[in-house]
C-alpha positions, 0 to 999 in steps of 0.5 A, a space after each residue: 503508477 503500476 500496481 502489483 499484487 503478492 497474490 490473487 487474494 490480496 488483488 481481490 481484497 484491494 480491487 472488490 468492494 465485496 472482498 474488502 468488506 469481508 476483510 474489514 468484517 463488514 465495515 463498508 467505511 474501511 473497505 471504501 477507503 481501501 478502494 480509494 487508496 487503491 485508486 490513489 496509487 493508480 492515479 499517482 505517477 511516481 511513489 513521492 505523489 503518495 508520500 507527500 499526502 499526509 493523511 496517508 501516513 506513508 512510513 517505513 517498517 522494520 524487522 521482517 518487513 524491512 525495505 516494505 512501507 505502509 500506508 494507513 487504510 483510513 487512519 491510524 486509530 483503525 490499526 489497518 495499512 497496506 503493506 507495499 514495496 517499491 520496485 524498479 522499472 524491471 519489477 525488482 525490489 530496490 536493494 538497498 531501499 532508501 526512499 529519499 533517493 528513489 521516491 521521484 523514480 518509483 513507478 511500480 509497487 507491490 502490495 504485499 498485504 492489508 493487515 492490522 498492525 496487531 495480527 
């Protein structure tokens, strides 16, 4: 799957162990887990390949994040998640975004941010 990033800062956090460690206040386990999740996205053919992995806890978001989804960085207790948006083949968001209908054809995602649930 192709991964786009909302900005350079998010890209560095998701691709550099040093930057990921900074994001998590020096927590190397969380940093390694983030890089492993990004690797899983890169290895997936379609978003459904990620969706079916239970420990990722792929779930939809609401409110200001309507149309976005999240994956836990490590687990639900850590409160950190990767916020992403599925994109079509022209790298545009699906409107409306019904994941059950598009999961087998989404080959591009944009990672908006990596954030804590409670920030």
